[in-house]
Z-matrix of the N, CA and C atoms (Angstrom, degrees):
N
C 1 1.455
C 2 1.525 1 108.64
N 3 1.312 2 115.93 1 137.98
C 4 1.463 3 122.03 2 -179.61
C 5 1.528 4 108.06 3 -104.56
N 6 1.326 5 116.57 4 128.48
C 7 1.463 6 121.07 5 -175.55
C 8 1.521 7 112.21 6 -130.21
N 9 1.330 8 115.53 7 162.09
C 10 1.463 9 123.43 8 169.67
C 11 1.509 10 114.55 9 53.99
N 12 1.343 11 115.20 10 -130.79
C 13 1.453 12 121.46 11 -176.09
C 14 1.517 13 113.34 12 -61.59
N 15 1.341 14 116.72 13 -36.76
C 16 1.463 15 119.73 14 178.48
C 17 1.530 16 110.39 15 -64.70
N 18 1.322 17 116.44 16 -40.43
C 19 1.463 18 120.73 17 177.92
C 20 1.523 19 110.21 18 -64.34
N 21 1.331 20 116.16 19 -43.82
C 22 1.463 21 120.45 20 179.35
C 23 1.522 22 110.84 21 -58.86
N 24 1.333 23 117.18 22 -47.99
C 25 1.464 24 120.61 23 -178.81
C 26 1.534 25 111.54 24 -63.53
N 27 1.332 26 116.59 25 -40.00
C 28 1.459 27 120.39 26 179.41
C 29 1.523 28 110.81 27 -63.35
N 30 1.317 29 116.74 28 -48.41
C 31 1.472 30 121.63 29 -178.67
C 32 1.519 31 110.59 30 -64.78
N 33 1.320 32 117.18 31 -46.52
C 34 1.467 33 120.27 32 -178.46
C 35 1.524 34 111.76 33 -61.09
N 36 1.333 35 116.85 34 -36.04
C 37 1.458 36 120.85 35 -178.57
C 38 1.520 37 114.10 36 -69.28
N 39 1.312 38 117.33 37 -16.69
C 40 1.467 39 121.81 38 -177.63
C 41 1.523 40 113.41 39 -92.91
N 42 1.315 41 117.52 40 -9.15
C 43 1.466 42 120.64 41 -172.19
C 44 1.521 43 112.88 42 -92.14
N 45 1.323 44 113.76 43 150.20
C 46 1.464 45 121.95 44 177.55
C 47 1.527 46 108.34 45 -131.70
N 48 1.337 47 118.00 46 155.56
C 49 1.463 48 120.01 47 179.58
C 50 1.530 49 112.03 48 -52.90
N 51 1.307 50 116.09 49 133.88
C 52 1.452 51 121.60 50 176.46
C 53 1.520 52 116.21 51 80.40
N 54 1.330 53 117.98 52 4.14
C 55 1.464 54 120.01 53 179.86
C 56 1.520 55 111.69 54 -58.00
N 57 1.316 56 114.98 55 145.10
C 58 1.474 57 122.50 56 173.36
C 59 1.522 58 106.05 57 -115.82
N 60 1.313 59 115.42 58 120.07
C 61 1.456 60 121.31 59 -170.76
C 62 1.522 61 110.34 60 -117.94
N 63 1.329 62 116.05 61 136.45
C 64 1.454 63 122.03 62 170.55
C 65 1.527 64 106.36 63 -113.28
N 66 1.316 65 115.44 64 122.79
C 67 1.463 66 121.55 65 -179.87
C 68 1.527 67 108.27 66 -105.36
N 69 1.305 68 116.38 67 127.98
C 70 1.459 69 121.94 68 178.65
C 71 1.519 70 108.72 69 -99.60
N 72 1.323 71 117.00 70 109.40
C 73 1.463 72 121.37 71 -178.09
C 74 1.511 73 111.00 72 83.79
N 75 1.309 74 116.63 73 82.42
C 76 1.456 75 121.31 74 -175.59
C 77 1.513 76 115.81 75 -82.04
N 78 1.347 77 117.50 76 -10.63
C 79 1.460 78 123.77 77 -177.21
C 80 1.525 79 109.27 78 52.16
N 81 1.328 80 119.65 79 -111.40
C 82 1.465 81 120.04 80 -178.41
C 83 1.526 82 112.76 81 -108.98
N 84 1.326 83 118.33 82 8.48
C 85 1.450 84 121.06 83 170.45
C 86 1.511 85 118.13 84 98.04
N 87 1.340 86 118.76 85 5.87
C 88 1.466 87 120.26 86 -177.21
C 89 1.522 88 111.71 87 -60.89
N 90 1.321 89 117.45 88 -50.50
C 91 1.470 90 120.20 89 -177.15
C 92 1.523 91 111.70 90 -62.89
N 93 1.319 92 116.65 91 -41.25
C 94 1.469 93 119.97 92 178.49
C 95 1.519 94 110.67 93 -61.90
N 96 1.312 95 116.21 94 -39.51
C 97 1.463 96 120.95 95 178.19
C 98 1.528 97 110.43 96 -64.09
N 99 1.313 98 117.15 97 -45.39
C 100 1.466 99 121.99 98 178.34
C 101 1.529 100 110.29 99 -60.38
N 102 1.329 101 116.36 100 -46.26
C 103 1.466 102 119.58 101 -178.70
C 104 1.518 103 112.08 102 -64.88
N 105 1.323 104 117.42 103 -41.99
C 106 1.464 105 120.59 104 179.56
C 107 1.519 106 111.09 105 -63.16
N 108 1.324 107 115.85 106 -42.96
C 109 1.463 108 119.23 107 179.17
C 110 1.526 109 111.08 108 -62.52
N 111 1.338 110 116.95 109 -43.48
C 112 1.461 111 120.57 110 -179.50
C 113 1.532 112 111.22 111 -66.59
N 114 1.317 113 117.44 112 -41.46
C 115 1.463 114 119.74 113 177.67
C 116 1.519 115 110.88 114 -61.10
N 117 1.326 116 116.72 115 -38.07
C 118 1.464 117 120.66 116 177.01
C 119 1.525 118 110.08 117 -63.54
N 120 1.344 119 117.15 118 -42.56
C 121 1.469 120 121.46 119 178.28
C 122 1.528 121 111.53 120 -62.28
N 123 1.330 122 116.26 121 -32.07
C 124 1.467 123 121.24 122 -179.17
C 125 1.526 124 112.74 123 -81.41
N 126 1.310 125 117.43 124 0.83
C 127 1.451 126 120.61 125 176.81
C 128 1.517 127 114.73 126 114.84
N 129 1.316 128 117.09 127 1.68
C 130 1.460 129 120.48 128 177.19
C 131 1.504 130 112.60 129 79.69
N 132 1.317 131 114.70 130 -169.03
C 133 1.448 132 120.87 131 178.86
C 134 1.510 133 114.77 132 89.44
N 135 1.312 134 117.78 133 -17.82
C 136 1.453 135 120.40 134 178.74
C 137 1.512 136 111.56 135 -88.19
N 138 1.340 137 114.82 136 177.76
C 139 1.454 138 119.80 137 -177.86
C 140 1.522 139 109.81 138 -156.10
N 141 1.332 140 115.89 139 146.44
C 142 1.455 141 122.28 140 176.82
C 143 1.524 142 108.01 141 -120.15
N 144 1.334 143 116.74 142 127.63
C 145 1.453 144 122.13 143 171.40
C 146 1.519 145 105.96 144 -114.59
N 147 1.314 146 116.18 145 118.78
C 148 1.458 147 122.39 146 -177.86
C 149 1.520 148 109.10 147 -109.61
N 150 1.326 149 116.51 148 122.77
C 151 1.464 150 122.18 149 179.42
C 152 1.523 151 108.63 150 -103.87
N 153 1.318 152 116.77 151 119.08
C 154 1.471 153 122.50 152 -179.32
C 155 1.519 154 108.63 153 -125.24
N 156 1.335 155 116.58 154 123.21
C 157 1.465 156 121.61 155 -177.78
C 158 1.528 157 112.35 156 -72.30
N 159 1.310 158 117.28 157 -30.22
C 160 1.467 159 121.61 158 -177.39
C 161 1.531 160 109.67 159 -88.19
N 162 1.318 161 117.04 160 114.94
C 163 1.467 162 121.52 161 -175.57
C 164 1.519 163 112.49 162 -61.31
N 165 1.321 164 118.62 163 -37.82
C 166 1.466 165 121.08 164 -179.84
C 167 1.526 166 110.88 165 -64.89
N 168 1.320 167 116.46 166 -43.13
C 169 1.472 168 119.80 167 177.94
C 170 1.525 169 110.82 168 -65.90
N 171 1.319 170 117.13 169 -39.15
C 172 1.466 171 120.75 170 178.60
C 173 1.526 172 110.35 171 -62.02
N 174 1.317 173 117.30 172 -39.29
C 175 1.465 174 120.42 173 179.15
C 176 1.526 175 110.73 174 -66.27
N 177 1.335 176 117.09 175 -39.63
C 178 1.470 177 120.30 176 175.51
C 179 1.521 178 109.28 177 -61.45
N 180 1.331 179 117.05 178 -44.66
C 181 1.463 180 120.90 179 179.66
C 182 1.527 181 111.23 180 -61.06
N 183 1.319 182 117.01 181 -42.08
C 184 1.472 183 120.23 182 178.23
C 185 1.528 184 110.87 183 -62.74
N 186 1.307 185 116.14 184 -42.31
C 187 1.473 186 119.58 185 179.43
C 188 1.520 187 111.04 186 -65.15
N 189 1.330 188 116.60 187 -39.99
C 190 1.465 189 120.37 188 177.65
C 191 1.526 190 110.30 189 -62.24
N 192 1.323 191 117.02 190 -44.34
C 193 1.465 192 120.53 191 179.04
C 194 1.534 193 110.78 192 -61.01
N 195 1.327 194 116.86 193 -43.71
C 196 1.468 195 120.81 194 179.44
C 197 1.518 196 110.74 195 -64.15
N 198 1.330 197 116.60 196 -44.10
C 199 1.471 198 120.98 197 -179.90
C 200 1.528 199 110.92 198 -61.89
N 201 1.334 200 116.17 199 -37.65
C 202 1.462 201 121.10 200 -178.07
C 203 1.528 202 112.74 201 -79.34
N 204 1.325 203 116.50 202 -10.69
C 205 1.461 204 119.54 203 177.08
C 206 1.518 205 115.23 204 87.03
N 207 1.323 206 118.09 205 16.15
C 208 1.463 207 118.66 206 175.98
C 209 1.526 208 109.42 207 -76.03
N 210 1.306 209 115.27 208 147.74
C 211 1.461 210 120.67 209 -179.56
C 212 1.525 211 109.56 210 -93.72
N 213 1.321 212 116.50 211 155.90
C 214 1.466 213 119.96 212 178.58
C 215 1.523 214 110.96 213 -63.54
N 216 1.319 215 117.43 214 -24.57
C 217 1.463 216 119.91 215 176.14
C 218 1.530 217 111.31 216 -70.03
N 219 1.342 218 116.90 217 -17.19
C 220 1.468 219 121.54 218 178.84
C 221 1.528 220 111.92 219 -96.19
N 222 1.327 221 116.65 220 -44.08
C 223 1.466 222 121.54 221 -177.70
C 224 1.523 223 109.38 222 -135.55
N 225 1.310 224 115.03 223 130.98
C 226 1.454 225 121.11 224 174.28
C 227 1.522 226 107.22 225 -125.42
N 228 1.339 227 116.46 226 122.72
C 229 1.459 228 121.71 227 178.03
C 230 1.521 229 107.48 228 -101.22
N 231 1.318 230 116.27 229 118.40
C 232 1.455 231 122.09 230 -179.07
C 233 1.518 232 110.14 231 -108.46
N 234 1.315 233 115.58 232 140.51
C 235 1.463 234 121.37 233 179.93
C 236 1.524 235 108.92 234 -95.44
N 237 1.304 236 116.06 235 127.60
C 238 1.451 237 121.95 236 178.64
C 239 1.506 238 110.42 237 132.27
N 240 1.297 239 115.24 238 177.30
C 241 1.470 240 119.93 239 177.46
C 242 1.513 241 109.61 240 -75.94
N 243 1.317 242 116.14 241 150.04
C 244 1.458 243 120.80 242 180.00
C 245 1.522 244 111.08 243 -56.60
N 246 1.328 245 116.73 244 -34.44
C 247 1.467 246 120.08 245 -179.94
C 248 1.534 247 111.86 246 -64.05
N 249 1.335 248 117.58 247 -20.66
C 250 1.454 249 121.25 248 175.71
C 251 1.529 250 111.59 249 -72.22
N 252 1.314 251 116.39 250 -23.68
C 253 1.470 252 121.17 251 -172.76
C 254 1.511 253 114.06 252 -109.86
N 255 1.312 254 117.80 253 -16.41
C 256 1.473 255 119.98 254 -176.97
C 257 1.507 256 111.71 255 -99.75
């Protein structure tokens, strides 16, 4: 399992300007936050859609995104299984 700074570096290294990302299981939103920040650094235009089956975790992720200042155009946290949205 990859955690913390190592996870951040791994995720950031995989992104390119304008990427559109679907995250399966967002937990509390850390990865989505990292990806949104990196996409912004790369010039914007990308987007992260995070699908979280657990409504309580999705709400925490939404609050984290709001606290961090990400816009809905950058990160959208959806409640439900990914198969509901794809």
